[in-house]
DOVEX-761838 format. One record per atom (N, C-alpha, C): y, x, z; residue in three letters. Coordinates in steps of 0.05 Angstrom, whole numbers, plus 5000, padded with zeros to 4 digits. Each point is the difference from the previous one (the first is absolute). Layout:
N
YXZALA/...
end
This chain:
343
399103332457MET/498150224998MET/501650265002MET/499450175020ASP/501450265002ASP/498850214981ASP/501250235000VAL/499250204980VAL/497150085003VAL/499250045025GLU/497250095004GLU/498049784992GLU/500649765005GLU/498349784991GLU/499949984970GLU/502250054988LEU/500150014970LEU/498250224989LEU/500150235014ILE/498450244991ILE/497049925002ILE/499249885022LYS/497349915003LYS/499149814979LYS/501849834991ALA/499449794980ALA/499950114972ALA/500950254995LEU/500150104972LEU/497150004989LEU/499749944975PRO/497450034987PRO/499450304997PRO/497450075005LYS/499350285000LYS/497450054986LYS/499650244991ALA/497550104989ALA/499350265012ALA/497450055006GLU/499250265012GLU/498150144983GLU/500550264996GLN/498350174983GLN/498350195016GLN/500550035025HIS/498650235015HIS/499249905028HIS/497649875001ILE/499049905025ILE/496950055000ILE/499050135020HIS/497150065003HIS/498649765014HIS/497949914989ILE/498549785013ILE/499150085028ILE/498850245003VAL/499150095027VAL/502350035019VAL/502250104990GLY/502450055016GLY/501449745008GLY/499149784990SER/501149735007SER/498349865021SER/498050135010THR/498249875019THR/501449945026THR/500149755007ARG/501349915024ARG/498550115024ARG/501550065023PRO/498650105024PRO/497849815009PRO/500449744999ALA/497949825010ALA/497650014980ALA/500550044975THR/497850024980THR/498550265003THR/501450215008LEU/498650265005LEU/498149965023LEU/500949865021LEU/498249955022LEU/497549844991LEU/500449814982TRP/497849844989TRP/498150184985TRP/501150184983LEU/498350194985LEU/498350175019LEU/501350105020VAL/498650175020VAL/497749855014VAL/500649755006ASP/498049835013ASP/497749944981ASP/500749924976LYS/497949934980LYS/498150254994LYS/501350235000GLY/498450244994GLY/498750125025GLY/500549885023ARG/499150125025ARG/500650305003ARG/502650054995LEU/500950275000LEU/501550085026LEU/500150255005GLU/501650105022GLU/502850054990GLU/502149945016ALA/502750034992ALA/501750095023ALA/502250154995PRO/501850085022PRO/502049795007PRO/499449754996PHE/501849775006PHE/498349765006PHE/501149825017GLY/498449765007GLY/501549744997GLY/502750024995ASN/501549764996ASN/502350064980ASN/501549794993VAL/502150034980VAL/502150205008VAL/500850005025GLU/502050185010GLU/499150294997GLU/497550055006GLU/498950274998GLU/499850094970GLU/499449814982VAL/500050064972VAL/502750084991VAL/502149855008GLU/502750064993GLU/500950275010GLU/499150085024ASP/500650275010ASP/498450214984ASP/497649934991TYR/498450194983TYR/501450054974TYR/501649804990PHE/501450044975PHE/502650145005PHE/499950235013SER/502350185004SER/499150284991SER/501750144986TYR/499250244986TYR/501950245006TYR/498850235004SER/501650245004SER/500950124974SER/498549964978ASP/500750104974ASP/498249874979ASP/500350084975PHE/498549874979PHE/497050055003PHE/499050255005PRO/497150035004PRO/498949825022PRO/501549965022HIS/499149825021HIS/499749724990HIS/501949914983PHE/499749734988PHE/497549984984PHE/499450214983ILE/497649994984ILE/497549975017ILE/499950125023ARG/497749985017ARG/499849715012ARG/502249895006VAL/500049725011VAL/499149814977VAL/501250044977TYR/499249834977TYR/497150024994TYR/498850245002SER/497150044995SER/498449855021SER/501049985024LYS/498549865021LYS/500049704994LYS/502149904990VAL/500149714993VAL/498149954976VAL/500150184981ALA/498149984976ALA/497150005009ALA/499450175020ASP/497350025011ASP/499149735012ASP/501949855008SER/499349755015SER/499149774981SER/500350044974ILE/499149804980ILE/497250064994ILE/498249835009THR/497250054997THR/498549814982THR/501349794990GLU/498849814981GLU/502049944978GLU/498949984976GLU/501849964977GLU/501649755002GLU/498849785010ASP/501549754999ASP/502450005019ASP/500250195017GLN/502350025019GLN/502650044984GLN/499850114976PHE/502450044984PHE/501349744992PHE/498649774999GLU/501249754993GLU/502149935022GLU/499250025025ARG/501849935022ARG/502450205000ARG/499550264997LEU/502150205001LEU/502149944978LEU/498949944975THR/501849954978THR/501649755004THR/498749795008TYR/501449755004TYR/502250015021TYR/499350145022GLU/502050035022GLU/502450174991GLU/499550224984MET/502150164990MET/501949824983MET/498949834983LEU/501649844983LEU/501449775015LEU/498749915021GLU/501249805017GLU/502650125013GLU/499850255009ASP/502350135012ASP/502250054979ASP/499150074976GLU/502050044978GLU/501549734993GLU/498449795000ALA/501349744992ALA/502149925021ALA/499650075025ARG/502049945021ARG/502750144994ARG/499950214984CYS/502450154994CYS/501049924971CYS/499049794990ASN/500749914972ASN/499350224980ASN/497950155005VAL/498950194979VAL/498349824982VAL/500650014974GLN/498749814981GLN/498050154982GLN/500350274997HIS/498250154984HIS/499450265015HIS/497450075001VAL/499150235015VAL/498150174983VAL/500350265002GLU/498050194989GLU/498850145024GLU/497549935006ALA/498750085025ALA/498250254995ALA/500050195017ILE/498550254997ILE/497349985015ILE/497950064985PHE/497349995011PHE/498950284996PHE/499550145022SER/498950285000SER/497049984998SER/499149944977ALA/497149954996ALA/498150225010ALA/500450254994PRO/498150205010PRO/499950045029PRO/502149935015ASP/499850015029ASP/497749825010ASP/499449804985HIS/498049805009HIS/497350034986HIS/500150084975THR/497450054986THR/498650245014THR/501450195009LYS/498750235013LYS/498949935028LYS/500949775010ARG/498849905025ARG/497749814995ARG/499249984974GLY/497749844993GLY/500549724992GLY/502549914998LEU/500649734992LEU/499949994969LEU/499449764990ASP/499849964971ASP/502649944987ASP/500850154980TYR/502549974987TYR/500449724988TYR/498049904985GLY/500349754987GLY/500349775020GLY/498550015022ALA/500249795020ALA/502850015015ALA/501050235004MET/502750035012MET/502149894982MET/499850074974LEU/502049894980LEU/499849704999LEU/497649885000ASP/499849725000ASP/501349875024ASP/499750135023ALA/501149895025ALA/503050014999ALA/501150234990ILE/502950034997ILE/501149784981ILE/498749964978ASN/501049804981ASN/499649715011ASN/498149965017MET/499749735012MET/502449965019MET/500950205015GLY/502249985017GLY/502649954984GLY/500250144977ILE/502349974983ILE/500249724988ILE/497749894991ARG/499949734988ARG/500849795021ARG/498950045025ARG/500649815021ARG/503050015007ARG/501250245000ALA/502950035006ALA/501749874978ALA/499250044976ARG/501449874978ARG/500049705003ARG/497649895006ARG/499849715003ARG/501549895024ARG/499850145023ASP/501249905025ASP/502950065003ASP/500850244990LEU/502750115007LEU/501850044975LEU/498850004977GLY/501550044976GLY/500750294994GLY/498950195015VAL/500650284995VAL/497850124982VAL/501050164980GLU/498150124980GLU/499650295008GLU/497650104992CYS/499450285008CYS/498150134979CYS/500650244994SER/498150164983SER/499250255017SER/498250164989ILE/498850215016ILE/500550274988ILE/500550195017ARG/500350284992ARG/497850155015ARG/498550164986ILE/497850165012ILE/501150285007ILE/499950065027ASP/500650275009ASP/497450164999ASP/500150224983LEU/497750174997LEU/499550195024LEU/502150025017VAL/500050155025VAL/499550304993VAL/502250154998ARG/499950284990ARG/498250185016ARG/499549945025ASN/498350185017ASN/497250034989ASN/499049814984TYR/497350024990TYR/499850154974TYR/502250064988GLY/500050174976GLY/499749844973GLY/500650134978PRO/500049874974PRO/497349904991PRO/497850135008ASP/497449904992ASP/499549725011ASP/500649975025VAL/499849735011VAL/501949804986VAL/502350114993GLY/502049824985GLY/498749904974GLY/498650184986MET/498649914976MET/497849795006MET/498650045022GLU/497949815008GLU/501249735006GLU/502450005012VAL/501349745006VAL/500949874973VAL/500950154981LEU/500649894974LEU/497649874987LEU/497650135004ASP/497549884990ASP/499749725013ASP/500549985026LEU/499749755014LEU/501949784988LEU/502550104995ILE/502049814990ILE/499249914971ILE/498950184984GLU/499149934974GLU/497949795001GLU/498250025020GLY/497949805004GLY/500949745011GLY/502150015016LYS/501149765013LYS/502950055007LYS/501849884985GLY/502950065004GLY/501749755003GLY/498949785009MET/501549755001MET/502550035017MET/502349954988ASN/502649995014ASN/501150295007ASN/498750214990ILE/500950265006ILE/501950094978ILE/502450085007VAL/502150064980VAL/500750304999VAL/499350165022SER/501050275001SER/498350175019SER/500550274997ILE/498750185019ILE/502250165015ILE/499150135021ASP/501950155017ASP/498450235013ASP/501350195011ILE/498750195019ILE/501750005026ILE/498849905022GLY/501250035026GLY/498450225015GLY/500249985027GLY/498650215016GLY/501750235008GLY/498750235005SER/501350235011SER/501550174979SER/502349924993GLU/501650124978GLU/500450295004GLU/500550095025GLU/500750275005GLU/497750194994GLU/497649914999SER/497750174995SER/498849964973SER/500649784987PHE/498849934974PHE/502249934980PHE/501150184985PRO/502149954981PRO/499149834977PRO/501949894984PRO/499249814979PRO/498750134976PRO/500750244993GLY/499350124974GLY/497049974992GLY/498250065018PRO/497149994992PRO/499149734991PRO/501649795004TYR/499349734991TYR/500949934971TYR/501050204986ALA/501149944973ALA/498049874981ALA/497550095000ASP/498049884982ASP/499349735009ASP/499949955026VAL/499449735011VAL/502149814991VAL/502550075001TYR/502349834993TYR/500049954970TYR/499450204985GLU/499949964970GLU/497849794994GLU/497650035013ARG/498049804995ARG/500849725009ARG/501349995022ALA/500949735011ALA/501949874979ALA/501850164989ARG/501849884979ARG/498449904976ARG/498050164992ASP/498349914977ASP/498649755007ASP/499549955025MET/498749745010MET/502049785001MET/502550054995GLY/502049795002GLY/501249955027GLY/499650205018LEU/501149985027LEU/502750125002LEU/501749895017HIS/502650135006HIS/499550225021HIS/502050185003THR/499750225018THR/502250045019THR/499150065025VAL/501950055022VAL/498850245016VAL/501650155014ALA/499050195019ALA/501850015026ALA/498750015023HIS/501550075024HIS/500950294997HIS/502650055002ALA/501050274997ALA/502750025013ALA/500650245013GLY/502550035013GLY/500149865026GLY/497849935012GLU/499949875027GLU/499450225020GLU/497750144997ALA/499350205020ALA/500050274988ALA/501250034976ALA/500250274987ALA/502850004987ALA/500750234989GLY/502750044990GLY/500449904972GLY/502350064987PRO/500749904974PRO/498050094978PRO/498650235005GLU/498150094980GLU/497749804996GLU/499449855020SER/497949794997SER/501049784982SER/502549935001VAL/501149794982VAL/500150114972VAL/500950254997TRP/500150134973TRP/497249984988TRP/497950085014GLU/497349994990GLU/499149724992GLU/500649815018ALA/499249724994ALA/501249914974ALA/502550084994ILE/501449914976ILE/499150164976ILE/499950265002THR/499550164977THR/497150044993THR/498250005020ARG/497250034995ARG/498549744998ARG/500749805018LEU/498649755000LEU/501549784983LEU/502550054993GLU/501549824983GLU/500249725012GLU/500649985027VAL/500049755013VAL/502349834992VAL/499649745003GLU/502249814994GLU/501649945025GLU/498750025023ARG/501449975026ARG/499150215020ARG/501750065019VAL/499450195021VAL/500149865027VAL/497850025014GLY/499949895028GLY/501550175019GLY/502049905014HIS/501650145019HIS/502250164986HIS/499350244990GLY/501950164985GLY/502250125016GLY/499949985026THR/502150085018THR/501050284995THR/498150194994ALA/500850284997ALA/501550054974ALA/500249814982ALA/501450044976ALA/503050015005ALA/500949905023SER/502850005006SER/501150285003SER/502250044987GLY/501350265001GLY/499350194978GLY/497849954986ASP/499350154977ASP/501249874975ASP/502350084992SER/501649864979SER/498550004974SER/498550214993ARG/498550004975ARG/497749805001ARG/498849985023LEU/497849815003LEU/501049715000LEU/502349955013GLU/501149734999GLU/500949934972GLU/501050194985ASP/500749954972ASP/497549934984ASP/497950145004LEU/497449944986LEU/499049725006LEU/500049935025ILE/499249735009ILE/501649794986ILE/502650045000ARG/501849814987ARG/499749984970ARG/499750234987GLU/499850024971GLU/497349874991GLU/497950035015ARG/497449894993ARG/499749715008ARG/501949905014GLY/499849715010GLY/497849965021GLY/499450225015ILE/497949985020ILE/501149855025ILE/498549825011THR/500849865024THR/499050155025THR/501750025020VAL/499350115026VAL/499449775019VAL/497550005010GLU/499249795019GLU/500750105029GLU/502449945008SER/500950105025SER/498949845024SER/499350145022CYS/498849875024CYS/501550105025CYS/502449915005PRO/501850125020PRO/498749995029PRO/499149775009VAL/499149995027VAL/497450185004VAL/498449994980SER/497650185000SER/500850295003SER/502050084984ASN/500850285001ASN/501250075028ASN/501349815012LEU/501150055027LEU/497750025021LEU/498149824997ARG/497850005020ARG/498250244999ARG/499750124976THR/498250244997THR/501650265002THR/502749985005GLY/501550245003GLY/500950134975GLY/499749874977VAL/500950114975VAL/503150025000VAL/501349805012VAL/502950015005VAL/500449965030VAL/502350115010GLN/500549985029GLN/501649755007GLN/501349884980SER/501449745006SER/500249864974SER/500449745001LEU/500249844975LEU/502650084985LEU/502150085015ARG/502550084986ARG/499550254983ARG/498050155005GLU/499450244984GLU/498349934976GLU/498949764999HIS/498149944978HIS/501450014973HIS/498750114979PRO/501350034974PRO/500149754983PRO/499149775010VAL/500049764983VAL/502849924991VAL/502050045018ARG/502749944992ARG/500950184978ARG/499450275002GLY/500850184979GLY/498649944973GLY/497449935002PHE/498649934975PHE/501349764987PHE/500549805016PHE/501249754990PHE/502850064987PHE/501750135015ASP/502750064990ASP/499950184976ASP/498050174998GLY/499850194977GLY/498749884976GLY/499549745000GLY/499049874975GLY/497050034996GLY/498550085021ILE/497150024998ILE/498949725005ILE/497949934986SER/498649745005SER/498450045026SER/500849875021VAL/498850035026VAL/499349725011VAL/497749985013THR/499249755013THR/499650075029THR/499849795016VAL/499550035029VAL/497549865008VAL/498350135016ASN/497349915006ASN/499250055029ASN/498049855009SER/499350035029SER/497650185005SER/498650094978ASP/497950215001ASP/497549915017ASP/500250045026ASP/497949925019ASP/501249845022ASP/500849764994PRO/501849845018PRO/499049975028PRO/497549935004SER/499049975028SER/499950265015SER/499550214987MET/499950265013MET/502850115006MET/502049904986PHE/502750105004PHE/501849795014PHE/498949775007GLY/501649805013GLY/502249894983GLY/499549964974THR/502149924982THR/499049774982THR/501849904983ASP/499249824978ASP/502350024980ASP/499949854979MET/502150034979MET/502749895009MET/500149805017ASN/502549915011ASN/501350235017ASN/498450125016ASN/501150235016ASN/500950234983ASN/498550064978GLU/500950224984GLU/502849944988GLU/500449764990TYR/502549924989TYR/502250005022TYR/499449905023LEU/502049995022LEU/500750295009LEU/498150185001GLN/500750275008GLN/501850134980GLN/499649964974LEU/501850114981LEU/502949895002LEU/500149745007HIS/502549885004HIS/501550115025HIS/498550035021ARG/501250095026ARG/500750305000ARG/498250174989HIS/500450285003HIS/501050144975HIS/499749884977LEU/500950144975LEU/502049834984LEU/500949785012GLY/502249854988GLY/499449854975GLY/497549954994PHE/499349844977PHE/501049715003PHE/501449914980THR/501049735000THR/497849814990THR/500449745004VAL/498149804991VAL/499550044970VAL/502150034984ARG/499850044971ARG/498350244993ARG/500450225015GLU/498550254996GLU/497149965007GLU/499549865022LEU/497249955007LEU/498649834980LEU/501449804989PHE/498849844979PHE/499550174976PHE/501650194993GLN/499550184978GLN/497450165005GLN/499450075025LEU/497450135006LEU/497749814992LEU/500449745006SER/498049804992SER/499650004970SER/502250004985LEU/499949994971LEU/498750264989LEU/500650225013ASN/498750264992ASN/497049985003ASN/499149875021ALA/497149975004ALA/498749824979ALA/501549804991VAL/499049824979VAL/499950164973VAL/502450134995ASP/500250134973ASP/498050224997ASP/499150135022SER/498150234998SER/497249925008SER/499549745004ALA/497449905006ALA/498050044978ALA/497550045007PHE/498050034979PHE/498949724992PHE/501849864986LEU/499549724991LEU/500649994970LEU/498749814986PRO/500949954973PRO/502949924998PRO/501350064978LEU/503049964997LEU/500649705006LEU/498449814988GLU/500549725004GLU/500049925029GLU/498150115015ARG/499849945029ARG/502350125015ARG/500950244993LYS/502350125013LYS/502549854995LYS/500349904976THR/502349834993THR/500149765017THR/497749865002GLU/499949765016GLU/500750065029GLU/498950215011LEU/500550075029LEU/502950085004LEU/501250144981ARG/502850085003ARG/501849764999ARG/499449814981ASN/501749764999ASN/499849835025ASN/497549995012ARG/499749865024ARG/501550125023ARG/500050275002PHE/501450145020PHE/503149954997PHE/500950014976LEU/502949964995LEU/500849715008LEU/498349814994LYS/500749725008LYS/500049975031LYS/498050125013GLU/499949985029GLU/502550145013GLU/500850234989TYR/502250145009TYR/502649844997TYR/500449894978GLU/502349834995GLU/500149765018GLU/497749885005ASP/500049775019ASP/500750095028ASP/499050245008LEU/500650105027LEU/503150055003LEU/501150124979LEU/502950065001LEU/501749745002LEU/498949794988ASP/501449745002ASP/500249915029ASP/498050085017GLU/499949925027GLU/501650195018GLU/500450244990HIS/501250215017HIS/501850174982HIS/502550035008GLU/501950184986GLU/499850275014GLU/499150204985GLU/499750275012GLU/502750125007GLU/500450115024PRO/502650125007PRO/500550254984PRO/
end
């Protein structure tokens, strides 16, 4: 087993993956056909070409087009199962999947039926593939805090397998601060808290997410790099940065992987994880994310495995379950090393 095969075999956990952003090109064509929709693509190759972006706002427009293609609640079962099938191929054993509920309720789909379909896909994947998955609800910052409160009402009424909330969407136009009351209520409901921040806006967005929303994890966090006071705050509070390197490259947040701050975060003692974000839309998966860090940023196998442990240690799981998962990862890692001596 060579080094890259060993990297692919490492046990992994993913904290930041969007269900809609995991839609396979062939499945997108199926959605378009089922909905009898018009689309600027007609085959898999054209979908792959469509998944090219000039900048982050362009990506948001493409993402919205894919979300528009979901016209029936039960389609989420297939989307979720296929997402977890792709994760299992990378030996991802625990997933926290992001569901942008208001993107779909505003299109007239029923929240409860969508949640049921997602959980059906999750149960099937657990049975068939052994991968476990919980759900994070993205309130989608573009709709504003009032809609965020309405989504919390929905979660209170039906919250099976939902562990946390988030705000994704157009960060540059919608800062985190106005969501402070929403996040306080979510915590009162027993939900964990995350926010996309420092992806399409500067370090002030990360500051707000931490000081106003009191998040436990930051999605992306790229802009925190270089702000030493902010990095100190992240480290002191034990906040985990959900890094998404290939995503940031594909949307122009960084110009090359060598410039990505994940290496600096890791070396600086920040709890950082690595994630695929919208894997189908970015032509990536968790194996590729790990391989890119090895090739371009010099991460060793041991360091990559530490990223896996970081994801377990900061997972929104009960302590007993985290301990079980961590012990399983350590056993798998030791068995892999018995087969391969790292250079």
